[in-house]
GUKOLMI-684291 format. One line per 8 residues: their letters; for each residue x negated, y negated, z negated of C-alpha. Coordinates in Angstrom, 1 decimal. Layout:
<marfis>
a) X:Y:Z | ...
</marfis>
This chain:
<marfis>
xxxxxxxx) -132.9:-101.2:-12.9 | -135.6:-98.6:-13.4 | -135.4:-95.1:-12.0 | -136.9:-92.8:-14.7 | -137.7:-88.9:-13.7 | -139.1:-86.7:-16.7 | -141.9:-84.2:-15.6 | -141.5:-80.8:-17.1
xxxxxxxx) -144.5:-78.4:-17.7 | -143.1:-75.4:-15.9 | -142.3:-77.3:-12.6 | -145.8:-76.4:-11.6 | -145.0:-72.8:-11.6 | -142.2:-72.8:-9.4 | -142.0:-71.2:-5.8 | -142.8:-74.6:-4.1
xxxxxxxx) -146.2:-75.3:-5.7 | -147.4:-71.7:-5.7 | -146.8:-71.7:-1.8 | -148.5:-75.1:-1.4 | -151.4:-73.4:-3.5 | -151.9:-70.7:-1.3 | -151.5:-73.0:1.8 | -153.8:-75.3:0.4
xxxxxxxx) -156.5:-73.0:-0.4 | -156.3:-71.1:2.6 | -156.8:-74.3:4.7 | -159.5:-75.3:2.5 | -161.4:-72.2:3.1 | -160.8:-72.1:6.9 | -162.0:-75.6:6.9 | -165.2:-74.7:4.9
xxxxxxxx) -165.8:-71.7:7.1 | -165.5:-74.0:10.3 | -167.8:-76.6:8.5 | -170.1:-74.0:7.6 | -170.5:-72.9:11.4 | -170.8:-76.2:12.5 | -173.5:-77.1:10.0 | -175.5:-73.7:11.2
xxxxxxxx) -174.8:-74.9:14.7 | -176.1:-78.4:13.7 | -179.1:-77.3:11.8 | -180.3:-74.8:14.5 | -180.2:-77.6:17.0 | -181.8:-80.0:15.2 | -184.7:-77.3:14.2 | -185.0:-76.1:17.6
xxxxxxxx) -185.3:-79.8:18.7 | -187.9:-80.4:16.2 | -189.9:-76.9:17.2 | -189.9:-78.1:20.6 | -191.0:-81.6:19.6 | -194.0:-80.3:17.8 | -195.1:-77.8:20.6 | -194.9:-80.6:23.1
xxxxxxxx) -197.4:-82.7:20.9 | -199.4:-79.8:20.9 | -199.5:-79.6:24.3 | -199.9:-83.5:24.6 | -203.1:-83.0:22.4 | -204.5:-80.4:24.2 | -204.3:-82.1:27.7 | -206.0:-84.9:26.2
xxxxxxxx) -209.0:-83.0:24.7 | -209.4:-80.2:27.3 | -210.6:-82.1:30.3 | -214.1:-82.7:29.1 | -214.6:-78.8:28.6 | -212.9:-78.0:32.1 | -215.0:-80.3:33.8 | -218.1:-79.1:32.1
xxxxxxxx) -216.9:-75.3:32.3 | -217.2:-74.8:28.6 | -214.8:-71.9:28.4 | -215.9:-71.0:24.9 | -214.5:-74.4:23.8 | -211.4:-73.9:25.4 | -210.9:-70.5:23.8 | -211.5:-71.9:20.3
xxxxxxxx) -209.0:-74.7:21.0 | -206.7:-72.2:22.1 | -207.3:-70.2:18.9 | -206.9:-72.9:16.7 | -203.5:-73.9:18.6 | -202.2:-70.3:18.3 | -202.5:-70.3:14.4 | -199.0:-72.0:14.4
xxxxxxxx) -196.9:-68.9:13.3 | -194.1:-70.3:16.0 | -196.8:-70.2:19.1 | -197.3:-66.9:20.3 | -199.6:-67.6:23.2 | -201.6:-70.7:24.6 | -203.4:-70.8:27.8 | -205.3:-73.3:30.4
xxxxxxxx) -204.5:-72.4:33.8 | -206.5:-73.8:36.8 | -205.1:-75.6:39.6 | -205.4:-72.6:41.9 | -203.5:-70.5:39.2 | -206.2:-68.4:37.4 | -206.1:-68.6:33.8 | -209.2:-70.2:32.4
xxxxxxxx) -208.6:-68.9:28.7 | -207.1:-65.4:27.5 | -206.5:-66.1:24.0 | -203.1:-64.2:22.8 | -201.7:-63.7:19.3 | -202.1:-60.1:18.9 | -200.5:-60.0:15.7 | -197.2:-61.1:17.2
xxxxxxxx) -195.2:-58.1:18.1 | -194.0:-59.6:21.3 | -197.6:-60.0:22.5 | -198.8:-56.7:20.8 | -196.1:-54.8:23.0 | -197.0:-56.4:26.2 | -200.8:-55.7:25.6 | -200.2:-51.8:24.9
xxxxxxxx) -197.4:-51.5:27.7 | -199.8:-49.4:30.0 | -197.3:-49.9:33.2 | -198.2:-53.5:33.0 | -201.3:-55.0:35.0 | -203.9:-55.9:32.7 | -203.7:-59.3:34.4 | -203.0:-61.7:31.4
xxxxxxxx) -200.4:-63.7:33.5 | -198.8:-60.7:34.4 | -198.3:-59.9:30.8 | -197.1:-63.0:29.7 | -194.6:-62.8:32.1 | -193.3:-59.9:30.6 | -193.5:-61.7:27.2 | -191.0:-64.7:28.6
xxxxxxxx) -188.7:-62.0:29.6 | -187.3:-62.0:25.8 | -184.6:-64.8:25.1 | -186.4:-65.9:22.0 | -189.6:-67.0:23.9 | -189.8:-70.3:25.6 | -192.5:-72.1:27.2 | -193.9:-75.5:27.3
xxxxxxxx) -196.4:-76.7:30.3 | -198.2:-80.0:30.3 | -200.7:-80.9:33.2 | -204.1:-81.8:32.6 | -205.5:-85.0:34.2 | -208.8:-86.5:34.7 | -209.3:-89.9:36.4 | -206.1:-89.3:38.3
xxxxxxxx) -206.6:-85.6:39.4 | -205.0:-82.5:38.5 | -207.5:-80.2:36.9 | -205.4:-77.7:35.0 | -202.2:-76.7:33.0 | -201.5:-76.2:29.8 | -198.9:-73.4:28.8 | -197.6:-73.0:25.4
xxxxxxxx) -195.2:-70.0:24.6 | -193.2:-70.2:21.3 | -191.0:-68.0:19.7 | -187.4:-69.3:18.0 | -187.0:-65.7:16.3 | -188.2:-66.7:12.8 | -186.0:-70.2:13.3 | -182.9:-68.2:13.9
xxxxxxxx) -183.6:-65.8:10.9 | -184.5:-68.4:8.8 | -181.3:-70.3:9.8 | -178.7:-67.8:9.5 | -179.9:-66.7:6.2 | -179.8:-69.9:4.8 | -176.6:-70.5:6.2 | -175.0:-67.1:4.7
xxxxxxxx) -176.1:-68.5:1.3 | -174.7:-72.0:1.9 | -171.6:-70.7:3.5 | -171.0:-68.2:0.5 | -171.2:-70.9:-1.9 | -169.1:-73.4:-0.3 | -166.2:-71.0:0.0 | -166.6:-70.1:-3.9
xxxxxxxx) -166.8:-73.7:-4.5 | -163.8:-74.6:-2.1 | -161.7:-72.0:-3.7 | -162.2:-73.5:-7.3 | -161.6:-77.0:-6.1 | -158.9:-76.0:-4.4 | -157.1:-74.8:-7.2 | -158.2:-77.5:-9.4
xxxxxxxx) -157.1:-80.3:-6.7 | -153.8:-78.6:-6.2 | -152.7:-78.9:-9.8 | -153.9:-82.6:-10.5 | -152.6:-83.6:-7.1 | -149.1:-82.0:-8.2 | -149.2:-83.8:-11.5 | -151.0:-86.6:-11.0
xxxxxxxx) -149.9:-87.7:-7.3 | -147.3:-85.5:-5.8 | -144.7:-86.1:-8.3 | -145.1:-89.9:-8.8 | -145.5:-90.3:-4.9 | -142.1:-88.3:-4.5 | -140.6:-90.8:-7.0 | -141.8:-93.6:-5.3
xxxxxxxx) -140.6:-92.4:-1.9 | -137.1:-91.7:-3.5 | -137.2:-95.2:-4.6 | -138.1:-96.6:-1.2 | -135.5:-94.7:0.5 | -132.7:-96.1:-2.3 | -134.4:-99.7:-1.6 | -133.9:-99.2:2.4
xxxxxxxx) -130.3:-98.3:1.9 | -129.7:-101.6:0.1 | -130.3:-101.3:-3.5 | -132.6:-104.3:-3.8 | -132.5:-104.4:-7.5 | -134.2:-101.0:-7.9 | -138.1:-101.3:-9.3 | -140.6:-98.2:-10.0
xxxxxxxx) -141.4:-97.0:-13.6 | -145.2:-97.9:-14.3 | -146.8:-95.1:-16.5 | -150.3:-95.4:-15.8 | -152.5:-97.9:-14.7 | -154.4:-95.9:-11.9 | -154.2:-96.2:-8.1 | -150.3:-94.5:-8.2
xxxxxxxx) -149.6:-97.4:-11.0 | -151.2:-100.0:-9.1 | -149.2:-98.8:-5.8 | -146.0:-99.2:-8.1 | -146.9:-102.5:-9.0 | -147.5:-103.5:-5.6 | -144.3:-102.0:-4.5 | -142.3:-104.1:-7.3
xxxxxxxx) -144.0:-106.9:-6.1 | -143.2:-106.7:-2.8 | -139.6:-105.8:-3.6 | -139.2:-109.0:-5.4 | -140.9:-111.1:-2.7 | -138.7:-109.2:-0.2 | -135.7:-109.9:-2.2 | -136.4:-113.5:-2.5
xxxxxxxx) -137.6:-113.9:1.3 | -134.2:-112.4:2.3 | -132.2:-114.5:0.0 | -134.4:-117.6:1.2 | -133.9:-116.6:5.1 | -130.2:-115.9:4.5 | -129.9:-119.4:2.8 | -132.1:-121.2:5.7
xxxxxxxx) -130.2:-119.4:8.2 | -126.5:-120.4:7.0 | -127.4:-124.2:5.7 | -129.6:-124.9:8.7 | -128.7:-128.2:10.2 | -130.0:-126.8:13.8 | -128.4:-123.8:15.2 | -130.1:-120.5:15.1
xxxxxxxx) -129.4:-117.5:17.2 | -130.3:-114.1:18.4 | -129.2:-112.9:21.9 | -129.5:-110.0:24.1 | -131.0:-110.1:27.5 | -128.0:-109.6:29.2 | -126.3:-112.8:27.4 | -124.6:-111.8:24.4
xxxxxxxx) -124.8:-113.2:20.9 | -126.5:-110.8:18.4 | -126.2:-113.1:15.4 | -125.5:-116.7:14.9 | -125.4:-119.3:12.1 | -122.9:-121.8:11.0 | -124.6:-124.8:12.7 | -124.8:-122.8:16.0
xxxxxxxx) -121.2:-122.3:15.8 | -120.4:-125.9:15.0 | -122.6:-127.5:17.5 | -120.7:-125.5:20.1 | -117.3:-126.2:18.5 | -116.3:-122.9:16.9 | -114.7:-122.5:13.5 | -117.0:-119.9:12.6
xxxxxxxx) -120.0:-117.7:13.7 | -117.8:-114.4:14.1 | -115.5:-116.2:16.1 | -118.4:-117.7:18.5 | -119.9:-114.0:18.8 | -116.6:-112.7:19.6 | -115.5:-115.0:22.3 | -119.0:-115.6:24.1
xxxxxxxx) -119.7:-112.4:26.4 | -121.9:-114.0:29.0 | -124.1:-117.0:27.8 | -125.1:-118.1:31.2 | -121.5:-118.2:32.4 | -119.7:-119.7:29.2 | -122.1:-121.5:27.6 | -124.5:-123.0:30.5
xxxxxxxx) -123.0:-125.9:32.6 | -125.2:-125.3:35.2 | -125.8:-121.3:35.4 | -128.7:-121.7:37.1 | -130.8:-123.1:34.4 | -130.0:-119.7:32.4 | -131.9:-118.0:35.3 | -134.9:-120.5:34.8
xxxxxxxx) -134.6:-120.0:31.0 | -135.2:-116.2:31.4 | -138.0:-116.5:33.9 | -139.9:-118.7:31.8 | -139.2:-116.4:28.9 | -140.6:-113.2:30.9 | -143.6:-115.1:31.8 | -144.7:-117.0:28.9
xxxxxxxx) -142.7:-115.2:25.9 | -141.2:-118.7:24.8 | -139.8:-122.0:25.8 | -140.0:-125.4:24.2 | -137.8:-128.3:24.5 | -135.8:-126.9:27.0 | -132.8:-129.3:27.5 | -129.8:-128.5:29.3
xxxxxxxx) -125.7:-129.3:29.0 | -123.2:-127.0:27.3 | -119.8:-126.3:27.1 | -118.2:-126.5:23.7 | -115.3:-124.8:22.7 | -112.8:-127.2:23.7 | -114.4:-127.9:27.2 | -116.3:-130.6:26.5
xxxxxxxx) -119.9:-130.9:27.5 | -122.6:-131.9:25.3 | -126.5:-132.0:25.6 | -128.7:-129.6:23.5 | -132.7:-128.8:23.1 | -133.8:-125.4:22.6 | -136.9:-123.8:21.6 | -136.9:-120.0:21.6
xxxxxxxx) -139.3:-116.9:21.9 | -138.9:-113.4:22.7 | -138.6:-110.4:20.1 | -140.8:-107.1:21.6 | -141.2:-103.6:19.8 | -144.8:-102.4:19.1 | -145.1:-101.1:22.5 | -144.3:-104.6:24.3
xxxxxxxx) -140.7:-103.9:25.1 | -138.4:-106.9:25.2 | -135.7:-106.5:22.6 | -133.9:-109.8:22.3 | -134.3:-113.7:22.2 | -134.1:-115.7:19.5 | -134.5:-119.5:18.8 | -133.4:-122.9:17.6
xxxxxxxx) -130.8:-125.3:19.1 | -130.4:-129.0:18.3 | -127.8:-131.1:19.6 | -129.4:-134.0:21.5 | -126.1:-135.7:22.7 | -126.6:-139.0:20.6 | -130.0:-139.1:21.6 | -129.5:-138.4:25.3
xxxxxxxx) -126.5:-141.5:25.1 | -129.4:-143.6:23.2 | -131.7:-143.1:25.9 | -129.3:-144.1:28.7 | -128.4:-147.2:27.1 | -131.8:-148.1:26.4 | -132.4:-147.4:30.4 | -129.4:-149.4:31.4
xxxxxxxx) -130.6:-152.2:28.8 | -133.9:-152.3:30.4 | -132.4:-152.4:34.0 | -130.5:-155.4:32.8 | -133.8:-156.9:31.2 | -135.6:-156.4:34.4 | -132.8:-157.9:36.3 | -132.5:-160.9:34.0
xxxxxxxx) -136.5:-161.7:34.1 | -136.2:-161.1:37.8 | -133.5:-164.0:38.2 | -135.7:-166.4:36.0 | -137.9:-168.9:37.5 | -140.7:-168.9:34.9 | -142.6:-166.0:33.8 | -141.4:-164.3:30.6
xxxxxxxx) -144.4:-162.8:28.3 | -145.2:-161.0:25.4 | -148.9:-161.3:24.2 | -151.3:-161.1:21.5 | -152.4:-164.0:19.4 | -156.3:-163.5:20.2 | -158.9:-164.9:22.2 | -157.8:-163.4:25.7
xxxxxxxx) -154.0:-164.0:24.9 | -153.9:-160.2:25.7 | -150.9:-159.5:27.3 | -148.1:-156.7:26.3 | -145.9:-157.5:29.0 | -145.5:-160.3:31.5 | -143.0:-160.9:34.3 | -143.6:-160.6:38.0
xxxxxxxx) -143.1:-164.3:38.3 | -146.6:-164.6:37.2 | -147.7:-163.8:40.7 | -146.0:-167.2:41.9 | -147.7:-169.2:39.6 | -151.2:-167.7:39.5 | -151.4:-165.8:42.6 | -152.7:-162.5:40.4
xxxxxxxx) -150.0:-159.5:39.8 | -148.6:-159.0:36.6 | -150.1:-155.6:36.4 | -153.4:-157.5:36.3 | -152.8:-159.0:33.1 | -151.2:-155.9:31.0 | -153.8:-155.3:28.5 | -156.3:-157.0:30.2
xxxxxxxx) -156.6:-154.7:32.6 | -158.3:-156.7:35.7 | -158.6:-160.1:33.6 | -157.2:-162.0:30.8 | -154.9:-164.8:31.0 | -157.4:-167.0:29.1 | -159.6:-166.7:32.3 | -157.1:-168.6:34.6
xxxxxxxx) -156.5:-171.5:31.8 | -158.4:-174.8:33.0 | -161.7:-175.0:31.3 | -160.9:-178.5:29.8 | -157.3:-177.1:28.6 | -158.4:-173.7:26.8 | -159.4:-175.2:23.6 | -156.4:-177.8:23.1
xxxxxxxx) -154.1:-174.8:24.1 | -155.4:-172.6:21.3 | -155.3:-175.3:18.8 | -151.8:-176.3:19.5 | -150.6:-172.5:19.5 | -152.4:-171.7:16.2 | -151.1:-174.9:14.7 | -147.7:-174.2:15.6
xxxxxxxx) -148.0:-170.4:14.4 | -149.4:-171.5:11.1 | -146.2:-173.7:10.7 | -143.7:-171.3:12.0 | -142.8:-173.4:14.4 | -142.3:-173.2:18.3 | -144.8:-174.6:20.7 | -144.6:-176.3:24.1
xxxxxxxx) -147.2:-176.8:26.1 | -148.2:-178.5:29.3 | -151.7:-177.4:31.0 | -153.4:-176.4:34.0 | -154.0:-172.9:35.3 | -156.4:-171.9:38.5 | -154.5:-170.1:41.2 | -156.5:-167.3:43.3
xxxxxxxx) -156.8:-169.5:46.0 | -158.7:-172.3:44.3 | -155.9:-174.5:43.7 | -154.9:-176.2:40.2 | -151.4:-175.6:39.2 | -149.6:-177.2:36.0 | -147.7:-175.1:34.1 | -145.0:-175.8:31.1
xxxxxxxx) -145.0:-173.1:28.5 | -142.6:-172.7:25.6 | -143.0:-169.8:23.1 | -143.1:-168.9:19.3 | -144.7:-166.3:17.1 | -143.0:-163.2:15.9 | -143.6:-162.0:12.4 | -142.9:-158.7:10.5
xxxxxxxx) -140.8:-158.7:7.2 | -144.2:-159.3:5.3 | -145.1:-162.5:7.2 | -147.6:-160.9:9.2 | -148.1:-162.0:12.7 | -146.8:-159.6:15.4 | -147.4:-161.3:18.8 | -146.3:-164.3:20.6
xxxxxxxx) -143.1:-164.5:23.0 | -142.6:-167.2:25.5 | -141.8:-168.4:28.9 | -144.1:-170.0:31.6 | -143.0:-172.6:34.1 | -144.6:-173.9:37.4 | -144.3:-177.6:36.8 | -146.8:-178.8:39.8
xxxxxxxx) -144.4:-180.3:41.8 | -142.9:-182.2:39.1 | -146.4:-183.7:37.9 | -146.9:-184.4:41.7 | -143.5:-186.6:41.9 | -144.6:-188.2:38.8 | -147.9:-189.1:40.1 | -146.5:-190.3:43.2
xxxxxxxx) -143.9:-192.6:41.6 | -146.7:-193.8:39.4 | -148.7:-195.1:42.4 | -145.5:-196.5:44.3 | -145.0:-198.7:41.0 | -148.6:-200.0:41.0 | -148.3:-200.9:44.9 | -145.0:-202.6:44.0
xxxxxxxx) -146.4:-204.8:41.3 | -149.5:-205.5:43.0 | -147.5:-206.6:46.3 | -145.0:-209.1:44.2 | -148.0:-210.6:42.4 | -149.9:-211.3:45.7 | -146.8:-212.6:47.4 | -146.9:-216.1:45.4
xxxxxxxx) -143.0:-216.4:45.9 | -140.4:-216.8:42.9 | -138.7:-213.5:43.1 | -135.6:-212.5:41.1 | -133.1:-209.8:40.8 | -129.7:-210.3:39.2 | -127.6:-207.1:37.9 | -124.3:-208.1:38.1
xxxxxxxx) -122.8:-205.1:36.2 | -125.0:-205.8:32.9 | -125.7:-209.6:33.7 | -129.3:-209.0:33.3 | -131.6:-211.1:35.5 | -135.3:-210.0:36.5 | -137.9:-212.5:37.4 | -141.2:-212.3:39.1
xxxxxxxx) -144.1:-214.2:37.2 | -144.1:-216.9:39.8 | -140.9:-217.8:39.2 | -141.8:-219.6:35.8 | -144.3:-221.7:37.6 | -141.7:-223.3:39.9 | -140.8:-226.7:38.1 | -137.4:-227.4:40.0
xxxxxxxx) -135.8:-224.1:39.6 | -137.0:-224.4:35.8 | -135.4:-227.9:35.4 | -132.1:-226.9:36.9 | -131.7:-224.6:33.8 | -130.7:-221.6:36.0 | -131.7:-219.2:33.0 | -129.1:-220.3:30.3
xxxxxxxx) -125.8:-218.7:31.5 | -127.6:-215.3:31.6 | -129.8:-212.8:29.9 | -133.3:-212.7:30.9 | -134.6:-209.4:30.6 | -138.1:-209.6:31.9 | -140.5:-211.0:34.6 | -140.8:-208.4:37.2
xxxxxxxx) -144.3:-207.3:37.0 | -144.8:-207.8:33.4 | -144.8:-205.3:30.7 | -143.5:-202.7:32.9 | -144.5:-199.3:31.3 | -146.7:-197.7:33.9 | -147.9:-193.6:33.5 | -151.6:-193.3:32.7
xxxxxxxx) -153.5:-191.0:35.3 | -154.9:-189.0:32.8 | -154.8:-185.0:32.1 | -151.8:-183.5:30.3 | -152.6:-181.8:27.1 | -150.6:-179.2:25.5 | -148.2:-180.8:22.7 | -145.9:-179.7:20.2
</marfis>
């Protein structure tokens, strides 16, 4: 919808335009007058400063060239210098004064009316300094004094008197002309400006203001009519563009606000909701935002399970202007308790006064329950691991067997704390494997991983006290869905005592065999249950016993000491 407004030629002649013309013209004339006065003042000050600087330069020049003439008492040269200096129309007198106050030169500009009157005044003393003092009584005359220094000693003083009368007359004359011209031009420009402004600016802006007021009242479908491609036309174009963007933004915000998964709210400092979206009401168990805003009168008492946290929330907002990841428990409409996480900020007016809070609330009850279940699971896992005799581990399949996790039981096996192996913090697990077993361990593990099979190892580790321990390890590789090896999981058990028992049994068996063979007796052993007989090797060498054929009714299993398996005393290596 476009608002159109016709501009009639006779509108300029109405009383409002006429009054505006008179007021604007008067205002511009006054401004020009004030500007002219300020310009006069500024120009006069600038010219006066320029005059003072010129006289100062003259004084500095004289103070630089007069020492030689003074020291040589060449007063004629001094007079010529003063006469040359006084040729400047603004300088009315120039003197050289000795340190004792006596005038060394007497040059005065007799053509200057001020000097002439002082010379002709018979009531004055003929002393030149007296007459100069009379000249200085005039407000238009000022004086510059410059000392004359030679080799660090004061030998005199230059006094230059100058008049600003000519300057003032010239400035006032020029300012009067400029002011008159300015007033005439201002009046003409005022009339022309008012006409053009009224037609080209005032009326279009008035239409745009009326349109803006209607737009602010809620008529968001209104648009300005663009007649010209000038500044006003561009302003209307910008207005239409902003109107479209604002309308789209409001619709987008409304859609986001209403359809957001998270709860969005605005609340007063005293604890009442100004606005909540549907998700906010749903999180807290209300059927609609209107119900929630109507029933909640005090957020701290009705929403917070721990009302002290509301005070803590307000303190943070006051100090920092925002809160992030603020977690707390709230009451739902039915009285049940849930966990929420809130991110909020303060909203202030241009003067910094706090107006309200606004923020986003998320229901994190499921996450809290998951965290609690995970914590309980970790506790059960720790309890289970602590009750296992061996060390449970998860490590990388690298040269160091870098441990991601290993249980505390490894300390009983190696003497080193579990924390020392995690990510190779103090030492690597590979560093405690016996040097002779490191390569076999690596080979067997890699073969098992390549075949996607478990590995079973027996190898030696070096205890922190210097002793050697035997361990039994069983583990397997863990792979992802693409078949990439992630890590190794397994368990390590100390089998040192079992190894020592096996070694003791082997040694005992060897001693027994040696004893039987060395006795020379025909020893035998009959197992009544199995009807099996065991004979010593010497038994076969006794003819009488063999002749009696004692072997026939029974099954001879073996001769004691012959073909008895004897464990070999060799280092155990990992095997699959």
